[in-house]
Each structure stands twice: as structure tokens, then as C-alpha cells.
PABA-459631 format. One record per residue: residue number from 1; y, z, x of N, C-alpha, C, O in turn. Coordinates in steps of 0.2 Angstrom, whole numbers, plus 2048, in hexadecimal, padded with zeros to 3 digits. Each point is the difference from the previous one (the first is absolute). Layout:
% residues N
   nr  n_y  n_z  n_x  ca_y  ca_z  ca_x  c_y  c_z  c_x  o_y  o_z  o_x
  NUM    Y    Z    X     Y     Z     X    Y    Z    X    Y    Z    X
...
% end
This chain:
% residues 248
   nr  n_y  n_z  n_x  ca_y  ca_z  ca_x  c_y  c_z  c_x  o_y  o_z  o_x
    1  0DA  096  24B   7FE   7FB   7FB  80A  7FA  7FA  805  802  7FE
    2  7F9  7F8  804   807   7FD   7F9  7FD  801  7F8  7FC  804  7FF
    3  809  7F8  7FE   7FF   804   7FB  7FE  7FB  7FC  801  800  7FA
    4  7FC  7FB  80A   7FC   7FC   7FB  7FA  801  801  7FB  7FD  7FC
    5  804  807  80B   7F8   802   800  800  807  7FE  7FA  801  800
    6  809  805  7FE   800   805   7FD  7FC  801  7FD  7FE  7FB  7FE
    7  7FD  80A  800   7FA   803   7F9  804  806  800  804  804  804
    8  7F9  7FB  7F3   800   808   7FE  7F8  804  7FF  7FA  800  7FF
    9  80C  805  804   7F9   803   803  7FF  805  7FA  806  800  7FD
   10  7F5  803  800   7FD   808   7FC  808  805  801  801  806  7FE
   11  802  7F6  807   804   809   802  80C  7FE  7FC  805  802  7FD
   12  7F9  7F8  805   807   7F9   800  800  802  7F6  804  802  7FC
   13  7F7  7FD  804   7FE   7FD   7F3  800  809  7FE  801  803  7FB
   14  7FE  7FF  80A   803   808   7FD  805  802  801  802  804  7FB
   15  801  7FD  809   809   801   801  805  7F8  7FA  806  7FF  7FF
   16  7F4  7FF  7FF   805   7FA   7FD  7FF  801  7F8  804  7FD  7FC
   17  7F7  805  803   7FF   805   7FB  806  804  7FC  804  7FF  7FC
   18  7FB  805  80A   804   807   801  80A  7FD  7FF  805  802  7FD
   19  7FA  7FB  806   807   7FE   800  802  7FB  7F7  805  800  7FC
   20  7F4  7FE  803   804   7FE   7FA  801  803  7F9  805  7FF  7FC
   21  7F3  807  804   800   804   7FA  7FF  7FD  7FC  7FD  7FA  801
   22  807  807  7F7   800   7FD   7FA  802  7FC  7FF  800  7FE  7FA
   23  804  800  80A   806   7FB   801  7FC  7FA  7FC  7FA  7FE  802
   24  809  800  7F9   7FD   7F8   7FB  805  7FF  7FE  802  804  7FC
   25  801  7F4  805   7FC   7FB   805  804  802  806  805  804  800
   26  7F8  7FA  804   803   803   806  806  7FD  805  801  7FA  803
   27  804  80D  7FC   803   7F9   801  804  7FD  80A  7FE  802  806
   28  807  7FB  7F7   803   7FD   806  801  804  808  7FE  7FE  806
   29  804  805  7F7   802   804   809  7FB  806  802  7FF  802  806
   30  7FE  802  7F4   7F6   801   804  7FE  7FD  7FF  7FA  801  7FE
   31  807  7F8  804   7FA   7FD   801  803  7FB  809  7FC  7FD  804
   32  80C  805  7FC   803   800   806  7FF  806  806  7FF  7FE  806
   33  803  807  7F8   7FE   807   802  7F9  800  803  7FD  800  805
   34  802  7FF  7F6   7F3   803   802  804  7FA  808  801  802  806
   35  7FF  7F5  7F8   7FF   7FF   805  800  7FE  809  7FD  7FE  805
   36  80B  805  7F7   803   804   807  7FC  804  804  7FF  7FF  806
   37  7FF  807  7F7   7FF   808   801  7F9  7FE  801  7FE  804  805
   38  7FD  7F7  7F9   7FA   7FE   801  7FF  7FA  806  7FA  7FF  802
   39  809  7FE  801   802   7FB   803  7FD  7F8  7FE  7FF  7FC  805
   40  800  803  7F4   7FE   7FB   7FF  807  7FB  7FB  804  803  7FC
   41  7FD  7F5  804   801   7FE   7FC  800  802  7FA  7FB  802  7FD
   42  80F  7FE  7FE   7FE   800   7F6  7FD  7FD  7FF  7FD  803  7FB
   43  800  7F4  807   7FA   7FC   7FC  7FB  805  802  7FD  801  7FB
   44  800  803  80C   7FA   802   802  7FD  805  7FA  7FA  7FF  7FD
   45  80D  809  801   7FE   805   7FE  802  7FE  7F7  7FF  804  7FC
   46  805  7F5  800   800   7FF   7FA  7F8  7FD  7FE  7FD  800  7FB
   47  801  7FE  80A   7FA   7FC   802  7F9  805  7FF  7FB  7FE  7FE
   48  807  809  804   7F9   804   802  802  804  7F7  7FC  801  7FB
   49  808  800  805   804   805   7FA  7FA  7FB  7F9  7FD  803  7FC
   50  804  7F6  804   7FF   7FB   7FA  7FB  805  800  7FF  805  7FD
   51  7FC  7F8  80A   7F5   801   800  7FF  804  7FF  7FB  800  7FD
   52  80C  80A  804   7FA   803   7FD  801  801  7FA  7FD  804  7FD
   53  809  7F7  7FD   7FD   803   7F9  809  800  802  7FF  7FC  804
   54  807  806  7FD   806   802   7FC  804  7FC  7FF  7FE  7FB  803
   55  808  802  7F9   802   7FD   7FD  806  800  804  802  805  801
   56  802  7F4  803   803   7FF   807  808  7FC  7FA  7FF  7FB  7FD
   57  806  808  804   807   7FC   7FD  7FB  7F9  802  7FB  7FD  800
   58  80E  804  801   800   7F3   800  805  806  807  804  804  7FF
   59  7F9  7FA  807   807   7FD   805  806  802  7FE  805  804  800
   60  7F8  7F2  800   80A   7FC   7FD  801  806  7FC  803  805  803
   61  7FC  7FA  7F7   806   804   7FB  7FF  808  7FF  7FF  804  7FB
   62  802  7FF  80D   801   807   7FF  806  800  807  803  805  802
   63  800  7F3  801   803   801   807  808  802  7FB  806  800  803
   64  7F9  801  7F9   80A   802   7FD  7FE  80A  804  7FB  804  7FF
   65  80D  7FC  805   801   808   801  801  803  7F8  804  7FE  7FB
   66  7F7  808  808   804   806   7F6  808  803  805  805  801  7FD
   67  7FA  800  80B   805   7FF   804  807  7FC  7FE  801  7FA  802
   68  805  809  7FA   806   7F9   803  804  807  808  7FF  806  801
   69  805  7F3  804   802   802   805  802  804  7FF  7FE  803  805
   70  806  802  7F8   801   805   802  7FD  805  7FD  803  805  7FF
   71  7F5  7FB  7FE   7FD   806   7FE  7FC  7FE  806  7FD  805  803
   72  802  7F6  800   7FC   801   808  805  804  808  7FF  805  804
   73  805  7F9  7FB   807   7FF   808  800  809  7FB  7FA  802  800
   74  80A  803  7FC   800   807   7FD  7F6  801  807  800  802  806
   75  7F9  7FD  7F6   7FA   7FF   801  7FB  802  806  7FA  802  801
   76  80F  7F9  804   7FF   803   806  804  805  805  7FE  804  804
   77  80A  7FA  7F7   7FF   808   805  801  802  7FD  805  802  801
   78  7F7  803  7F7   7FE   804   801  7F7  803  801  7FD  805  800
   79  802  7F4  803   7F9   804   806  7FE  7FE  808  7FB  801  803
   80  80D  7FC  7FF   802   801   807  803  808  800  7FE  803  805
   81  806  801  7F8   804   805   800  7FA  805  800  802  806  802
   82  7F7  7F9  7FC   7FE   802   7FD  7F9  801  804  7FC  804  7FE
   83  802  7F6  808   7FC   7FE   805  7FC  806  801  804  805  802
   84  7F3  7FC  7FC   7FD   801   802  7FD  806  7FC  7FB  802  802
   85  809  802  7F7   804   804   7FE  7FA  7FE  7FB  7FB  802  801
   86  806  7FA  7F9   7FC   7FD   7FB  7FE  7FB  7FE  801  7FA  800
   87  7F8  80A  7FE   7FA   7FB   7FC  802  7F9  7FE  806  7FE  801
   88  7F4  7FF  7FC   803   7FD   7FC  7FE  7FE  7F9  802  7FB  7FD
   89  7F9  80C  7FF   804   7FF   7FB  806  809  802  802  800  7FA
   90  800  804  808   807   803   801  805  7FA  800  804  802  7FC
   91  7FC  7F9  807   804   7FF   801  801  7FA  7F6  804  7FC  7FF
   92  7F9  805  7FE   800   7FE   7FA  802  803  7F9  803  800  7FB
   93  7F9  804  807   805   809   7FE  805  801  800  803  803  7FC
   94  800  7FA  80B   808   804   800  805  7F9  801  806  800  800
   95  7F8  7FB  800   801   7F9   802  805  7FF  7F8  7FD  803  7FC
   96  80B  7F9  800   800   7FF   7FC  7FB  803  7FB  7FA  7FD  7FE
   97  809  80A  802   800   802   7FC  7F5  801  7FD  7FD  804  7FC
   98  800  7F8  808   7F8   7FE   7FF  7FE  7FD  7FB  7FB  7FF  7FD
   99  80E  7FC  803   7FD   7F7   7FF  7F8  7FD  801  7FC  7FE  7FC
  100  804  802  80C   7FA   7FB   802  7FB  804  800  800  806  801
  101  7F9  7F4  800   7FE   806   7FF  7FB  7FF  80A  802  7FB  803
  102  7F9  80B  7FF   802   7FF   809  7F9  7FA  801  7FD  801  805
  103  800  7F9  7F5   7FF   7FB   803  804  7FC  801  7FF  7FB  804
  104  80A  807  7F7   805   7FB   803  802  800  806  7FE  7FD  805
  105  807  80A  7FB   7FE   802   806  7FF  7FE  809  803  7FD  804
  106  7F5  805  7FA   7FC   7FD   806  802  7F7  800  802  7FC  805
  107  7FD  802  7F5   801   7F6   803  806  800  801  800  7FB  804
  108  806  808  7FB   807   800   801  804  800  808  805  7FE  802
  109  7F5  807  7FF   801   804   808  7FD  7FD  804  803  7FE  805
  110  7F8  801  7FA   7FD   7F8   803  803  7FA  7FD  7FD  7FF  7FB
  111  806  7FD  806   804   7FA   7FC  807  803  80A  801  7FC  805
  112  801  80B  7F9   809   800   804  7FB  803  807  801  801  805
  113  7F9  7FF  7F7   7FF   802   809  802  80A  805  802  801  805
  114  7FB  804  7F3   802   804   803  7F8  806  800  7FF  806  802
  115  7FE  7F6  7FA   7FA   804   7FD  801  807  809  7FF  806  800
  116  803  7F7  806   7FE   805   807  806  807  7FF  802  804  805
  117  800  7FB  7F5   805   806   800  7FE  802  7F5  803  7FF  7FB
  118  7F5  803  807   800   803   7F9  7FA  806  806  7FF  800  806
  119  7FD  806  7F5   7FF   803   802  7F8  7FE  7FD  7FE  7FC  7FC
  120  800  807  808   7FA   7FA   801  7FA  807  7FA  7FE  806  802
  121  802  7F6  7F8   7F9   805   7F9  7FA  802  808  7FE  7FE  806
  122  7FF  80A  7F4   7FA   801   805  7FD  7FB  7FF  801  7FB  7FD
  123  7FA  806  807   7FC   7FA   801  7F7  801  7F8  7FF  806  7FF
  124  7FD  7F6  7FC   801   802   7FD  7F2  800  808  7FF  7FC  804
  125  7FF  807  7FA   7FD   7FC   805  7F7  7FF  7FD  7FB  803  7FF
  126  808  7F6  802   7FB   7FA   7FD  7F9  806  7FF  800  804  803
  127  7FC  7FB  7FA   7FA   804   800  7FC  7FA  7FF  800  7FB  7FC
  128  7FB  805  80C   7FD   7FA   7FF  7F8  800  7FB  7FD  805  7FF
  129  801  7F4  7FF   7FE   7FE   7FC  7F9  803  801  7FC  804  7FC
  130  802  7F8  80C   7F9   801   802  801  809  808  805  801  803
  131  7F7  801  7FC   801   804   806  7FD  7FB  804  7FE  7FB  7FE
  132  802  809  80C   800   7FB   804  7F7  800  802  7FD  7FD  804
  133  800  808  7F8   7FA   804   7FE  7FA  7F9  7FE  7FB  7FE  802
  134  809  7FF  7F7   7FE   7FD   7FB  803  7F8  804  7FC  7FB  800
  135  809  806  803   7FF   7FA   801  7FD  7FD  806  7FF  7FA  800
  136  7FD  80C  807   7FC   7FD   803  7F6  7FE  7FD  7FC  7FB  801
  137  804  80A  7FA   7FA   801   7FD  804  7F5  7FD  7FD  7FB  802
  138  808  806  7FA   802   7FA   7FD  7FC  7F6  801  7FC  7FB  7FD
  139  808  807  80A   7FD   7FA   805  7F7  801  806  7FC  7FD  803
  140  804  808  7FB   7FA   801   804  7FA  7FE  7F8  7FA  7FF  801
  141  807  7FF  7FA   7FE   7FC   7FB  802  7FA  7FD  800  7FE  7FA
  142  803  800  80B   805   7F9   7FE  7F9  7FB  802  7FC  7FC  7FC
  143  804  807  80D   7FE   7FF   805  7FA  7FF  7FE  7FE  7FA  800
  144  7FE  80B  7FE   7FB   801   7FF  7FC  7F9  7F9  7FA  7FE  800
  145  80B  801  7FC   7FE   7F8   7FC  800  807  7F9  7FC  7FE  7FB
  146  806  807  805   7FE   802   7FB  807  800  7F8  806  801  801
  147  7F6  7FC  7FA   802   7FE   7FB  809  803  7FB  7FF  805  7FD
  148  806  7F9  805   806   804   7FC  7FC  803  7FA  805  802  7FE
  149  7F8  7FF  800   800   803   7F9  7FB  808  804  800  805  7FC
  150  7FD  7FB  80B   7FA   805   802  808  801  803  802  805  7FC
  151  801  7FA  807   809   804   804  801  804  7FB  7FF  806  801
  152  803  7F8  7F8   803   805   7FB  7FD  806  7FF  803  805  800
  153  7F6  7F9  800   7FC   803   7FC  800  809  807  800  805  7FE
  154  801  7F9  80A   7FD   806   802  807  802  804  800  804  805
  155  807  7F9  7F9   807   803   800  802  801  7FA  805  803  800
  156  7F8  7FD  7F9   804   802   7FB  805  7FB  7FE  804  802  7FB
  157  7FC  7FB  806   805   7FC   7FE  801  7F7  7FC  7FC  7FC  802
  158  807  803  7FB   801   7FA   7FD  7FE  7FA  802  803  7FE  805
  159  7F6  7FD  7FA   802   7FD   803  808  7FA  800  801  7FC  805
  160  801  805  7F3   805   7FB   804  806  803  807  802  7FC  804
  161  801  80D  7FC   7FE   804   807  7FF  7FB  804  805  7FC  801
  162  7F4  804  801   7FB   7FF   805  803  7F5  802  801  7FC  805
  163  800  803  7F7   802   7F9   801  805  7FF  804  801  7FD  805
  164  802  807  7F4   807   800   807  802  802  808  804  7FD  804
  165  7F7  80A  7FB   802   805   808  7FC  7F7  803  805  7FC  7FF
  166  7F5  800  803   7FD   7FF   803  808  7F9  801  803  7FD  805
  167  7FD  804  7F2   806   7F9   809  803  800  802  800  7FC  804
  168  803  809  7FB   807   805   806  7FA  7FF  804  7FF  7FA  801
  169  7FB  80A  803   7FF   7FF   805  7FC  7F9  802  7FF  800  806
  170  7FE  7FB  7F6   801   7FA   802  806  7FD  804  7FF  7FF  806
  171  808  801  7F6   805   800   805  802  801  806  802  7FD  805
  172  7FA  80A  7F9   802   806   809  7FE  7FC  805  803  7FF  805
  173  7F6  7FB  7F9   7FC   802   802  7F8  805  800  7FA  7FE  802
  174  807  807  7FD   7FC   806   7FF  7F9  7FE  7FF  7FB  802  803
  175  805  7F9  7F8   7F7   7FE   7FC  802  7F8  801  806  7FE  801
  176  7F5  7FD  800   802   7F9   801  7FF  7FD  7F7  7FE  7FA  800
  177  802  808  7FA   800   7FC   7FC  7FE  806  7FA  7FD  805  801
  178  805  7FA  7F9   7FE   807   7FC  7FA  7FD  7FE  7FD  7FA  800
  179  801  80E  7FF   7F9   7FB   7FF  7FD  800  7F6  804  802  7FC
  180  7F8  7FD  803   7FE   7FF   7FA  7FF  802  7FC  7FE  806  800
  181  804  7F6  7FA   7FD   804   7F9  7FA  800  7FF  7FE  7FA  801
  182  7FE  80A  7FE   7FC   801   7FC  7FB  7F9  7FB  7FB  7FB  800
  183  80E  80B  7FB   7FE   7FB   7F9  806  7FB  7FE  804  804  7FD
  184  7FE  7F8  803   804   7F8   803  801  801  7F9  7FC  7FF  7FB
  185  80D  805  803   802   7FB   7FA  805  7F9  7FF  805  800  7FC
  186  7F9  7FC  809   804   7FB   800  801  7FB  7FD  804  7FB  801
  187  7F9  806  7FA   7FC   7FC   7FB  806  802  7FA  802  7FC  7FC
  188  800  80A  803   802   802   7FA  805  7FF  803  802  801  806
  189  802  7FB  7F3   805   7FE   7FC  805  805  7FE  806  7FF  801
  190  7F9  804  7FC   806   804   7FD  800  805  802  7FB  803  801
  191  80C  800  7FF   804   806   804  7FC  806  7FB  7FE  7FE  7FB
  192  801  80A  808   7FD   803   7FD  805  801  7FC  7FE  7FF  7FA
  193  808  803  808   806   7FD   7F8  7FD  7FE  7FE  7FC  804  7FE
  194  804  7F9  800   800   7FA   7F7  7FA  802  7FE  7FF  801  7FA
  195  7FC  800  80D   7FA   7FF   7FD  7FF  808  7F9  7FC  801  7FB
  196  80A  803  806   7FF   805   7FC  801  7FF  7F6  7FC  801  7FB
  197  808  7FC  805   802   7FC   7FC  802  806  7FE  802  804  804
  198  7FE  7FE  7F2   804   800   7FC  800  807  801  805  803  800
  199  7F8  800  800   7FB   804   803  807  805  806  7FF  806  7FF
  200  804  7FA  805   805   7FE   805  804  805  7FD  802  805  803
  201  801  7F9  7F7   805   804   7FC  803  808  800  805  803  800
  202  7F1  7FF  7FF   7FE   803   7FC  7FF  806  807  7FD  805  7FE
  203  804  7FA  807   7FE   802   806  805  804  804  805  7FE  7FE
  204  7FB  805  807   807   804   805  7FF  7FD  806  7FB  7FD  804
  205  80B  805  7FD   803   7FC   806  7F8  804  809  7FC  7FC  803
  206  804  807  7FD   7FB   805   802  7F9  7FC  801  7FE  7FF  805
  207  7FF  7FD  7F2   7F9   805   7FF  802  7F5  800  7FC  7FD  804
  208  808  7FE  7FA   7FE   7FB   804  800  7FA  809  7FD  7FB  802
  209  809  80C  7FF   800   801   80A  7FA  800  802  7FF  7FD  804
  210  7FE  806  7FA   7F6   804   800  7FE  7FA  7FF  7FE  7FD  805
  211  802  801  7F5   7F9   7FA   7FE  802  7FA  807  7FB  7FF  804
  212  80A  7FE  7FD   803   7F7   800  7FE  802  80C  7FE  7FC  804
  213  805  80B  7FE   801   805   804  803  7FD  807  7FD  7FE  805
  214  80B  804  7F5   805   800   802  805  806  803  7FE  806  7FD
  215  808  7FC  806   803   804   7FF  802  802  7F9  7FE  7FD  7FB
  216  807  80A  804   805   7FC   7FA  803  7FD  7FF  801  7FD  7FB
  217  801  803  808   809   7FE   805  800  7FB  800  804  7FD  7FC
  218  7F5  800  808   801   7F9   801  7FE  7FC  7F6  802  7FB  7FF
  219  7FB  809  7FD   7FE   7FE   7FC  805  801  7FB  7FF  7FF  7FA
  220  806  804  808   80A   800   7F9  801  7FD  804  807  800  801
  221  7F6  7FD  804   804   7FB   801  7FB  7F7  7FD  801  7FA  801
  222  7FD  808  7FE   7FB   7FA   7FD  802  7FF  7FA  800  7FA  7FE
  223  801  80F  7FE   7FE   7FE   7F9  807  7FE  7FF  801  7FF  7FA
  224  806  801  80A   802   7FE   7FE  806  7F9  801  804  7FD  7FC
  225  7FB  803  809   7FD   7F7   803  7FD  7FB  7F9  804  7FD  7FC
  226  7F5  805  803   7FF   7FD   7F8  801  801  7F9  7FD  7FD  7FC
  227  808  807  804   804   806   7F8  7FA  803  7FC  801  801  7FB
  228  7F9  800  808   7FB   802   7FC  805  80B  802  803  803  804
  229  7F9  7FE  7F3   804   809   7FD  7F7  802  803  7FC  7FD  802
  230  804  808  7FD   7FB   803   804  7FE  80A  7F9  7FF  7FE  7FB
  231  801  805  805   7FD   807   7FC  808  802  806  806  7FF  7FE
  232  7F7  802  807   806   804   802  80A  7FA  801  805  801  7FE
  233  7F7  7FB  805   808   7FA   805  7FE  7FC  7FA  7FB  7FD  7FD
  234  80F  801  802   802   7F8   7FF  801  7FF  803  803  803  804
  235  7F8  7F7  7FD   800   7FC   809  805  7F7  7F9  803  7FC  802
  236  7FA  806  7F9   806   7FA   7FA  809  800  801  805  7FC  801
  237  7F8  80D  7FF   809   803   7FF  803  7FE  806  805  7FD  7FF
  238  7FA  804  809   801   802   807  802  7F7  7FF  806  7FF  7FE
  239  7F5  7FC  805   801   7FB   7FD  808  7FC  7FF  804  7FE  805
  240  7FB  802  7F3   806   802   7FD  806  800  801  804  7FC  800
  241  7FF  80C  804   804   802   801  7FF  7FD  809  805  7FD  800
  242  7F8  802  806   801   7FD   802  803  7F9  805  804  7FE  805
  243  7F7  800  7F1   806   7F7   7FF  808  7FF  7FF  803  7FA  800
  244  7FF  80C  7FE   803   800   7FA  806  7FF  806  804  7FC  801
  245  7FB  80C  803   802   7FF   809  804  7FC  801  806  7FE  800
  246  7EF  801  805   807   7F4   803  801  800  7FC  7FA  803  7FE
  247  807  7FC  7FE   803   7FB   7FA  807  7FF  802  803  7FB  802
  248  800  80D  7FC   80A   804   802  802  7FE  804  805  802  802
% end
């Protein structure tokens, strides 16, 4: 499958969010590493992250290397001399007195084509969002013409989760189309976060995430991007800090 036609699966999205973690904004090195690891272009990775409500740094602005020429050469020698014995995290902790993060080390070794000399970290098992039985039931109900709400109730999932799964199954050709939604919200123009109004400032991230049907991680990114301060998260301060860093 070519990069032009390659589609994002649930598993690939889960692996991507695992690589990004809580990083905000997501840096160029991380985007490039994810693209290499998952087999997508950097543009596709950056676009997918923005769709998931992550703040992604400008690919153009961050191209200046954090490594000097001497540091790059020293890193190459260090990795070659310890080939296969250290993970990215261990290299970051050992090399140059811990000056560089594991993500920076990953990006630089990718550019130096030395990733093969790094010891693989223990793979984190990505939990399936849907079991095989749930997926089979999903497909059967979709083929039978069930509404999204009915599938959500039957599988004890949110409507948003079912809609996302339906999109994935449609792309894989496992169902013909995304099931219809009994109650359409197409005419609603105010997004759910805006609809909370002034009361949002007194709510916690967990409360807001539940109210607007988003993950807490995605919501924190959204609050940072919009510069909104709530009870237990200062998105305004985070946004100001990110802007100051980008301007430096």
C-alpha cells in the first residue's frame, strides 16, 4: 500500500498518541519519528494530530537542529560504540550529561540513519478499544441498518466512539457505510465547549471532558489552544508559554 492511499487504523492512531504522550506542542522530531515508525508521511502525521486536537509545532520553524556538528559526531560515535545495548531513554540519560531528551535523541539518530543501533524498548501492548466479539456485533448491527445510538447502547460505548469505529470499518471495507444517527445535530453551530459559557471556568477538566464527550488529554490541548483557564488547568498560561517559546 502506498503512502498516498494508506489509511489510519484505530491501532495506528493509538500508537501515534502513545508516542506523543502529553507533549504540547508536538515537536518536529516527534512527528518525524512517528512518520518513520508508522509508515506515514510527516504531513499525514501532523494532519492526523491536528484532527485529534493536538497542538503541532510548525514544521518549518523547528528545523534548526538542537545539536552542534561536534555533538552530532559525538552522538554517532557513542551510539556505534554501544550498538544494541542502550534504548533511546538510556542514551538520553547517559550522553552529554543528559542534555538532550529521548525525543531529541530519536530525531537526531533518525537523521543520522543510526536507529538500527538502538536497543528496542519494551513494546507497550496497545489495548483494543473493541474486542473481536464487539467488532463482530458492531458489523452485524450496522449491516442490519441499526442507528449509531442503538449500537452505542448495545456495546456500552459513546456515540463518538461508535462513529469513529464506523469510519474505520468503512475504510477497511468491513461495513458499507457509516450508520445513520437517529438524532441529528447537524444544524447545531455552537461547539459544545463554547456552549458551556462562563461556567466552564469553575469546572474541572474531567467534568468538561465528560460534558463535551472528549478525552481529558484532547481537552487540555483544546484549552491550551484557545487559552481558556478552568478550575484545575490554566490553558491561558500554557498558551502564553508556548507562544513565548515559539517566538524565542
